C-alpha positions in Angstrom: 17.6 -43.4 -27.1 17.9 -41.4 -30.3 20.1 -42.3 -33.2 22.0 -39.1 -34.3 23.9 -38.9 -37.5 25.8 -36.1 -39.2 25.9 -36.5 -43.0 28.7 -34.6 -44.7 30.8 -34.4 -47.9 34.6 -34.6 -47.9 35.3 -30.9 -48.7 32.6 -29.3 -46.6 34.2 -26.5 -44.6 31.3 -26.5 -42.1 31.1 -30.1 -41.1 33.8 -29.9 -38.4 32.2 -26.9 -36.7 28.7 -28.5 -37.1 30.0 -31.7 -35.4 31.4 -29.7 -32.4 28.2 -27.8 -32.0 26.2 -31.0 -32.3 28.3 -32.7 -29.7 27.9 -29.8 -27.3 24.2 -29.6 -27.9 23.8 -33.4 -27.3 25.8 -33.1 -24.1 23.4 -30.3 -22.9 20.1 -31.9 -23.9 20.4 -35.7 -24.1 21.6 -38.7 -22.2 25.3 -38.8 -21.6 25.9 -42.0 -23.6 24.2 -40.7 -26.8 26.4 -41.6 -29.8 26.8 -39.4 -32.8 27.6 -41.2 -36.1 29.5 -39.2 -38.8 28.8 -40.5 -42.3 30.7 -39.3 -45.4 28.5 -38.8 -48.5 30.9 -39.6 -51.3 28.6 -40.2 -54.3 25.2 -39.3 -55.7 24.2 -42.9 -55.0 25.2 -42.6 -51.4 23.3 -39.3 -51.1 20.2 -40.9 -52.6 20.1 -43.4 -49.9 19.7 -40.8 -47.2 17.4 -37.8 -46.6 20.4 -35.7 -47.5 19.8 -31.9 -48.0 23.4 -30.9 -48.4 26.4 -30.9 -46.2 26.2 -30.9 -43.2 22.8 -32.6 -42.6 21.9 -33.7 -39.1 19.6 -36.7 -38.7 17.8 -37.8 -35.6 16.3 -41.3 -35.9 16.7 -40.9 -39.7 14.8 -37.6 -39.9 16.3 -34.3 -40.8 16.6 -32.2 -37.7 16.1 -29.1 -39.9 13.6 -30.3 -42.5 13.4 -28.5 -45.8 12.2 -29.3 -49.3 15.8 -29.4 -50.4 16.7 -33.0 -50.6 19.5 -33.5 -53.0 21.8 -36.1 -54.5 24.4 -33.4 -55.3 27.6 -33.4 -53.2 27.0 -29.8 -52.1 27.1 -27.6 -49.1 24.0 -26.7 -47.2 22.8 -23.3 -46.0 21.0 -22.7 -42.7 19.0 -19.6 -41.7 20.4 -18.6 -38.3 19.7 -15.6 -36.0 22.8 -14.0 -37.6 21.6 -14.6 -41.2 22.5 -17.3 -43.6 25.3 -19.7 -42.5 26.8 -23.0 -43.4 25.8 -24.5 -40.1 23.1 -24.1 -37.5 24.1 -22.5 -34.2 24.5 -24.7 -31.1 21.3 -23.1 -29.7 19.3 -24.0 -32.8 20.5 -27.6 -32.6 19.6 -27.7 -28.8 16.1 -26.3 -29.5 15.6 -28.7 -32.4 16.7 -31.7 -30.3 14.4 -30.6 -27.4 11.5 -30.3 -29.9 12.3 -33.7 -31.3 11.9 -35.6 -28.0 
């Protein structure tokens, strides 16, 4: 079973919506008992200990579900390219496709 983790900063306006989309995507694509861990990134030191690319970052088995060259120790928001343009969170459909590709 995959380990899924949402990395976020305290003031990220997109982490709540991303968590909801992630929960729905996991329900649609993975085993019913898959657990999602939410981890607060509260310092540059904490960010450095994860493959953190800004808030929110979704990890599956410790790997960024949407890999980029943008790893950072900054407590900053992340931007995703979606079918509707740039956004602060991937769409549920993007998350589902990435989860399916990861398996």
